[in-house]
C-alpha positions as CSV (number, residue, x, y, z in Angstrom):
1,X,16.5,-9.2,88.8
2,X,15.4,-9.9,85.2
3,X,16.6,-6.5,84.1
4,X,20.2,-7.2,85.3
5,X,20.2,-10.5,83.5
6,X,19.0,-9.0,80.3
7,X,21.4,-6.1,80.4
8,X,24.3,-8.5,80.9
9,X,23.7,-12.0,79.6
10,X,21.4,-10.9,76.8
11,X,23.9,-8.4,75.4
12,X,26.7,-11.0,75.5
13,X,24.7,-13.7,73.8
14,X,23.3,-11.1,71.3
15,X,26.9,-10.3,70.2
16,X,27.6,-14.0,69.5
17,X,24.3,-14.5,67.7
18,X,24.8,-11.4,65.6
19,X,28.2,-12.5,64.5
20,X,27.0,-15.9,63.5
21,X,24.0,-14.6,61.6
22,X,26.2,-12.0,59.8
23,X,28.5,-14.8,58.7
24,X,25.5,-16.4,57.0
25,X,24.9,-13.3,54.9
26,X,21.2,-14.2,54.9
27,X,19.8,-11.2,53.0
28,X,20.9,-7.8,51.9
29,X,17.5,-6.3,53.0
30,X,18.6,-6.6,56.7
31,X,19.5,-2.9,56.7
32,X,16.0,-1.8,55.8
33,X,14.7,1.5,57.2
34,X,11.8,0.1,59.3
35,X,12.4,-3.7,59.6
36,X,14.0,-5.1,62.8
37,X,13.5,-8.3,64.7
38,X,14.8,-10.3,67.6
39,X,13.9,-13.7,69.1
40,X,15.0,-14.6,72.6
41,X,14.9,-17.7,74.8
42,X,13.2,-16.1,77.9
43,X,14.7,-18.7,80.3
44,X,18.3,-18.1,79.4
45,X,18.4,-14.7,77.7
46,X,20.0,-16.3,74.6
47,X,19.3,-14.4,71.4
48,X,18.2,-17.0,68.9
49,X,17.8,-14.6,66.0
50,X,18.4,-10.9,65.5
51,X,18.2,-8.4,62.6
52,X,18.7,-4.6,63.1
53,X,18.0,-5.2,66.8
54,X,19.9,-2.2,68.1
55,X,18.8,0.3,65.4
56,X,16.3,3.0,66.5
57,X,12.7,2.4,65.5
58,X,9.3,3.9,66.3
59,X,7.5,1.6,68.8
60,X,4.0,2.9,67.9
61,X,1.4,1.2,70.2
62,X,4.0,-1.1,71.8
63,X,4.5,2.0,73.9
64,X,1.3,1.0,75.8
65,X,3.2,-1.9,77.3
66,X,5.3,0.5,79.3
67,X,2.1,2.5,80.1
68,X,0.7,-0.7,81.5
69,X,3.9,-1.6,83.3
70,X,3.7,1.7,85.3
71,X,0.0,1.1,85.9
72,X,0.7,-2.4,87.3
73,X,3.4,-0.9,89.5
74,X,0.9,1.6,90.9
75,X,-1.6,-1.1,91.6
76,X,0.9,-3.3,93.4
77,X,2.1,-0.3,95.5
78,X,-1.4,0.4,96.6
79,X,-1.5,3.8,94.9
80,X,-4.3,2.6,92.6
81,X,-6.9,-0.2,92.7
82,X,-8.6,-2.0,89.9
83,X,-11.9,-0.5,90.9
84,X,-10.8,3.1,91.0
85,X,-12.6,5.4,88.5
86,X,-10.6,7.8,86.4
87,X,-12.0,10.9,84.8
88,X,-11.6,11.6,81.1
89,X,-10.1,15.0,80.4
90,X,-10.6,17.1,77.2
91,X,-7.1,16.2,76.1
92,X,-7.7,12.5,76.5
93,X,-11.1,12.7,74.7
94,X,-9.4,14.5,71.7
95,X,-7.0,11.6,70.9
96,X,-7.2,10.2,67.4
97,X,-8.0,6.5,66.6
98,X,-7.6,3.9,67.7
99,X,-9.9,5.0,70.5
100,X,-13.1,4.4,72.5
101,X,-14.5,7.8,71.5
102,X,-14.5,8.8,75.2
103,X,-16.0,12.2,76.1
104,X,-14.7,14.7,78.5
105,X,-16.1,14.0,81.9
106,X,-16.6,10.3,81.3
107,X,-15.3,8.0,84.1
108,X,-13.6,4.6,83.6
109,X,-12.5,1.9,86.0
110,X,-8.8,1.1,86.1
111,X,-9.5,-2.5,85.1
112,X,-11.5,-1.5,82.1
113,X,-8.6,0.8,81.1
114,X,-6.3,-2.2,81.1
115,X,-8.6,-4.2,78.9
116,X,-9.0,-1.2,76.5
117,X,-5.2,-0.7,76.2
118,X,-4.5,-4.4,75.6
119,X,-7.5,-5.2,73.4
120,X,-8.5,-2.0,71.6
121,X,-5.2,-0.2,71.9
122,X,-7.1,2.9,72.7
123,X,-5.1,6.1,72.6
124,X,-7.6,8.1,74.6
125,X,-7.4,5.6,77.4
126,X,-3.6,5.8,77.4
127,X,-3.9,9.5,78.1
128,X,-6.5,8.9,80.8
129,X,-4.1,6.5,82.6
130,X,-1.1,8.9,82.2
131,X,-3.0,11.9,83.7
132,X,-4.4,9.8,86.5
133,X,-0.9,8.6,87.5
134,X,1.2,11.6,86.8
135,X,-1.1,14.6,86.4
136,X,-0.1,15.1,82.8
137,X,0.9,13.0,79.8
138,X,4.2,14.9,79.6
139,X,5.1,14.1,83.2
140,X,4.0,10.5,82.7
141,X,6.3,10.2,79.6
142,X,9.2,11.4,81.6
143,X,8.4,8.8,84.2
144,X,8.2,6.1,81.5
145,X,11.6,7.0,80.2
146,X,13.2,7.0,83.7
147,X,11.7,3.6,84.4
148,X,12.9,2.3,81.1
149,X,16.5,3.3,82.0
150,X,16.1,1.4,85.3
151,X,15.0,-1.7,83.4
152,X,18.1,-1.5,81.2
153,X,16.3,0.0,78.1
154,X,19.1,2.3,77.2
155,X,18.0,3.1,73.7
156,X,14.3,3.9,74.5
157,X,12.8,7.4,74.9
158,X,9.1,8.1,75.5
159,X,7.3,11.3,74.7
160,X,3.7,10.2,75.1
161,X,1.7,7.3,76.6
162,X,0.1,6.0,73.5
163,X,2.7,5.7,70.8
164,X,1.2,8.2,68.5
165,X,3.7,9.9,66.1
166,X,6.6,11.8,67.7
167,X,10.0,11.9,66.1
168,X,11.7,11.7,69.5
169,X,9.9,8.6,70.7
170,X,12.1,5.7,69.7
171,X,13.1,2.3,70.9
172,X,14.8,-0.9,69.6
173,X,13.8,-4.5,69.1
174,X,16.2,-5.5,71.8
175,X,14.8,-3.0,74.3
176,X,11.2,-4.0,73.5
177,X,12.1,-7.7,74.1
178,X,13.6,-6.7,77.5
179,X,10.4,-4.8,78.3
180,X,8.2,-7.8,77.4
181,X,10.4,-9.9,79.7
182,X,10.2,-7.4,82.5
183,X,6.4,-7.4,82.4
184,X,6.2,-11.2,82.5
185,X,8.8,-11.5,85.3
186,X,7.7,-8.6,87.5
187,X,3.9,-8.9,87.0
188,X,3.0,-12.5,86.2
189,X,-0.2,-12.0,88.1
190,X,-1.3,-9.4,85.5
191,X,0.0,-11.0,82.4
192,X,-3.3,-12.8,81.8
193,X,-4.7,-9.4,80.6
194,X,-2.6,-9.7,77.5
195,X,-4.3,-13.0,76.7
196,X,-7.7,-11.4,76.6
197,X,-9.3,-11.7,73.2
198,X,-12.2,-9.3,73.4
199,X,-13.4,-6.3,75.4
200,X,-16.8,-4.6,75.5
201,X,-17.4,-0.9,76.0
202,X,-20.3,1.4,75.2
203,X,-22.3,-1.4,73.6
204,X,-19.5,-2.4,71.2
205,X,-17.3,-5.4,71.5
206,X,-13.7,-5.1,70.3
207,X,-11.4,-8.0,69.4
208,X,-7.8,-8.2,70.3
209,X,-5.6,-7.1,67.4
210,X,-3.0,-9.8,68.1
211,X,-4.2,-12.5,65.7
212,X,-1.4,-14.9,66.7
213,X,-3.2,-15.6,70.1
214,X,-5.9,-17.3,68.1
215,X,-3.7,-18.9,65.4
216,X,-0.3,-20.0,66.7
217,X,0.2,-22.7,69.3
218,X,1.5,-21.4,72.6
219,X,1.2,-17.7,71.9
220,X,-0.3,-16.0,74.9
221,X,0.4,-12.2,74.4
222,X,1.2,-9.4,74.1
223,X,0.8,-6.3,71.9
224,X,0.5,-5.0,68.3
225,X,1.2,-1.5,67.0
226,X,1.2,0.6,63.9
227,X,1.9,4.1,62.6
228,X,2.9,4.9,59.1
229,X,6.3,5.9,60.2
230,X,6.8,2.6,62.2
231,X,5.1,0.1,60.0
232,X,3.3,-2.9,61.5
233,X,4.9,-3.9,64.8
234,X,4.3,-6.9,67.0
235,X,5.6,-7.9,70.4
236,X,4.7,-11.5,71.1
237,X,5.5,-14.4,73.5
238,X,4.8,-18.1,73.3
239,X,5.4,-21.1,75.6
240,X,5.6,-24.8,74.7
241,X,6.7,-27.6,77.1
242,X,7.8,-25.0,79.6
243,X,10.1,-23.2,77.2
244,X,9.1,-19.6,76.5
245,X,10.3,-17.4,73.6
246,X,9.9,-13.7,73.1
247,X,9.7,-12.4,69.5
248,X,9.7,-8.8,68.4
249,X,9.1,-7.6,64.8
250,X,9.1,-4.0,63.8
251,X,8.3,-2.4,60.4
252,X,6.0,-4.8,58.7
253,X,4.5,-3.5,55.4
254,X,1.0,-5.0,56.3
255,X,-0.5,-6.6,59.3
256,X,-0.8,-9.9,57.4
257,X,2.8,-10.0,56.3
258,X,3.9,-9.1,59.9
259,X,1.8,-11.9,61.4
260,X,3.2,-14.4,58.8
261,X,6.8,-13.4,59.6
262,X,6.4,-13.5,63.4
263,X,4.7,-16.9,63.1
264,X,7.7,-18.2,61.2
265,X,10.1,-16.7,63.8
266,X,8.2,-18.4,66.6
267,X,8.0,-21.8,65.0
268,X,11.7,-21.7,64.0
269,X,12.6,-20.7,67.6
270,X,10.9,-23.7,69.0
271,X,12.6,-25.9,66.4
272,X,16.0,-24.5,67.5
273,X,15.2,-25.0,71.2
274,X,14.2,-28.6,70.4
275,X,17.7,-29.5,69.3
276,X,19.6,-31.8,71.7
277,X,22.0,-29.7,73.7
278,X,24.4,-32.6,74.1
279,X,24.9,-33.1,70.3
280,X,24.1,-29.7,68.8
281,X,26.3,-26.7,69.5
282,X,24.0,-23.8,70.7
283,X,26.3,-21.5,68.7
284,X,24.9,-23.1,65.5
285,X,21.3,-22.3,66.3
286,X,21.3,-19.2,64.0
287,X,21.8,-21.7,61.1
288,X,18.3,-22.9,61.8
289,X,17.0,-19.4,61.1
290,X,18.8,-19.2,57.8
291,X,15.6,-20.5,56.2
292,X,13.6,-17.6,57.7
293,X,13.4,-15.0,55.0
294,X,13.3,-11.3,55.6
295,X,9.8,-10.0,54.7
296,X,9.5,-9.0,51.0
297,X,10.0,-5.2,50.6
298,X,10.6,-4.6,54.3
299,X,11.4,-1.0,53.6
300,X,8.1,-0.4,51.7
301,X,5.9,2.4,52.9
302,X,3.6,1.0,55.5
303,X,0.7,3.2,54.6
304,X,-3.0,2.5,55.3
305,X,-4.5,-0.3,53.4
306,X,-8.2,-0.7,52.4
307,X,-9.3,-4.2,51.3
308,X,-5.7,-5.0,50.3
309,X,-5.1,-1.8,48.3
310,X,-3.1,1.3,49.3
311,X,-5.4,4.2,50.2
312,X,-3.2,6.5,48.1
313,X,-3.9,4.3,45.0
314,X,-7.6,4.4,45.7
315,X,-7.6,8.2,46.2
316,X,-5.5,8.8,43.1
317,X,-7.8,6.6,41.0
318,X,-10.8,8.4,42.3
319,X,-9.3,11.8,41.6
320,X,-8.3,10.8,38.1
321,X,-11.9,9.6,37.4
322,X,-13.4,12.8,38.8
323,X,-11.0,15.0,36.8
324,X,-11.9,13.1,33.6
325,X,-15.6,13.6,34.2
326,X,-15.4,17.2,35.3
327,X,-12.9,18.5,32.7
328,X,-10.0,20.9,32.7
329,X,-11.6,23.4,35.0
330,X,-11.7,20.8,37.8
331,X,-8.1,19.8,37.2
332,X,-6.9,23.4,37.9
333,X,-8.6,23.2,41.4
334,X,-6.7,20.1,42.6
335,X,-4.1,20.3,45.3
336,X,-0.5,20.3,44.1
337,X,0.7,17.5,46.4
338,X,-0.3,14.0,47.2
339,X,-1.9,13.7,50.6
340,X,-0.4,12.0,53.6
341,X,-2.5,9.9,55.9
342,X,-3.4,9.8,59.6
343,X,-1.4,7.6,61.9
344,X,-2.9,5.4,64.6
345,X,-3.5,1.7,65.1
346,X,-3.4,0.1,61.7
347,X,-5.8,-2.7,62.7
348,X,-8.5,-0.3,63.9
349,X,-11.9,-1.1,62.3
350,X,-14.2,1.4,60.5
351,X,-17.8,1.7,61.3
352,X,-19.8,-1.1,59.6
353,X,-21.9,1.4,57.7
354,X,-18.8,2.7,56.1
355,X,-17.4,-0.6,54.8
356,X,-20.5,-2.6,53.9
357,X,-19.6,-2.4,50.2
358,X,-15.9,-3.4,50.7
359,X,-16.0,-6.0,53.5
360,X,-13.2,-6.2,56.1
361,X,-10.5,-3.5,56.0
362,X,-7.0,-3.3,57.4
363,X,-7.1,0.4,58.4
364,X,-9.5,3.0,59.7
365,X,-9.3,6.8,59.5
366,X,-9.8,9.4,62.1
367,X,-13.4,9.9,63.3
368,X,-13.2,13.6,62.5
369,X,-13.0,12.6,58.8
370,X,-16.0,10.3,59.1
371,X,-18.5,12.9,60.4
372,X,-20.0,12.7,56.9
373,X,-19.9,9.5,54.8
374,X,-16.2,8.9,54.1
375,X,-15.2,10.4,50.8
376,X,-12.5,7.9,49.8
377,X,-14.5,4.9,51.1
378,X,-18.0,5.8,49.8
379,X,-17.0,7.6,46.6
380,X,-15.4,4.6,44.7
381,X,-18.7,2.7,44.9
382,X,-21.1,5.6,44.6
383,X,-23.1,5.9,41.3
384,X,-21.4,8.6,39.2
385,X,-23.6,10.9,37.1
386,X,-23.1,11.1,33.3
387,X,-20.9,13.7,31.8
388,X,-22.4,17.2,31.8
389,X,-24.6,18.4,28.9
390,X,-23.8,21.6,27.0
391,X,-26.8,23.2,28.8
392,X,-24.8,23.2,32.0
393,X,-26.9,20.6,33.8
394,X,-26.4,16.9,34.3
395,X,-29.0,14.3,33.2
396,X,-30.3,14.2,36.8
397,X,-31.0,17.9,36.8
398,X,-28.1,19.1,39.0
399,X,-25.9,22.0,38.0
400,X,-22.5,21.2,36.6
401,X,-21.0,23.8,39.1
402,X,-22.5,21.9,42.0
403,X,-21.2,18.6,40.6
404,X,-17.7,20.0,40.2
405,X,-17.8,21.5,43.7
406,X,-18.7,18.1,45.2
407,X,-15.9,16.4,43.3
408,X,-13.4,19.0,44.4
409,X,-14.5,18.5,48.0
410,X,-13.9,14.8,47.7
411,X,-10.5,15.2,46.1
412,X,-9.2,17.7,48.7
413,X,-10.2,15.5,51.6
414,X,-6.6,14.3,51.6
415,X,-5.5,17.8,52.5
416,X,-7.3,17.5,55.8
417,X,-5.6,14.2,56.4
418,X,-2.2,15.7,55.7
419,X,-2.9,18.6,58.1
420,X,-3.8,16.1,60.7
421,X,-0.6,14.1,60.3
422,X,1.5,17.2,60.5
423,X,-0.2,18.2,63.7
424,X,0.4,14.8,65.3
425,X,4.0,14.7,64.1
426,X,4.7,18.0,65.9
427,X,3.2,16.7,69.2
428,X,5.7,16.6,72.1
């Protein structure tokens, strides 16, 4: 079994590789809080490169690979068919982005759910699958953890089916590489779903978040993930000339830097595997990776980005501008803390009407905060009225009090986001 091989051979080769890499003293940033990586030759289990591979990390939406693993098992056992229709519960419909905005009572085919999990990374669909297979998400998470142990994932614990924030839901780069290998070995007839590049639902077409499928030769899967606590994660696999590598990176500061780093890992892996075994000692392969640099600032806060800028910077800039325009009375009304931000899939896209003035964005916010035009997206480009006149009215005729109230509402939008994050963090 693949799991037996990985739990034995991989661990032995990992030890040798880790010792060799440590001897190189590649970079002091290897002990960063979020960053971890591992690159493995899938055919032999040899670890070609590893950094922090056994340190606990938040898997984020890489969790959905295990959700799909159990769904594939259920299909193969005859418990479920691809054409079965699953009913959306209120709990599933309430899941934050990334989601399909399903409504309670909606019905979804199993195969559509697979596409939604792989392509859109939909959290509401993950709960639909969990409830369909186990009755509740909690029971399903227990089943996920038990199956992980059977596969040899000794450092992995699941508390939900989506990967949304939970302090107890952890894994390691090594365990996630083993999970990727298990999916490919046990369900090769379903692996093609991870190659799918787009999915349509409700009149909207979603693109696969894994950009490497389109940009790196040989990459054919499998999953991205993001929460603020985890950073930008990527589980990927590539094959060239019948040699397959599995690469895991956790804790990227941005989606772009993550993709760049994993691309470098994959390319370097194939370079290492191309060395002539008869003349090059495989034990020296880590030397090839010495040129692969740890991402800059791997321990940086992986907070949401909008058009290349941190949302906290945008909000702080907006608040300062509003305070300067409204005067000291407004400043006294501001919250005494900097807001936190929602967590979900970092590559989720906002509605086109919200981002027309900014162009493509790296992060979206929860739909509950977009019921009205988004404060911290629309406000920076909205026309601001002139400073209030002594008479108590602005030049456009609106009362100063109304203007101040509107600005306070904008600035305190972050408080709603902070409350949302705390609620999600407490979920079990």
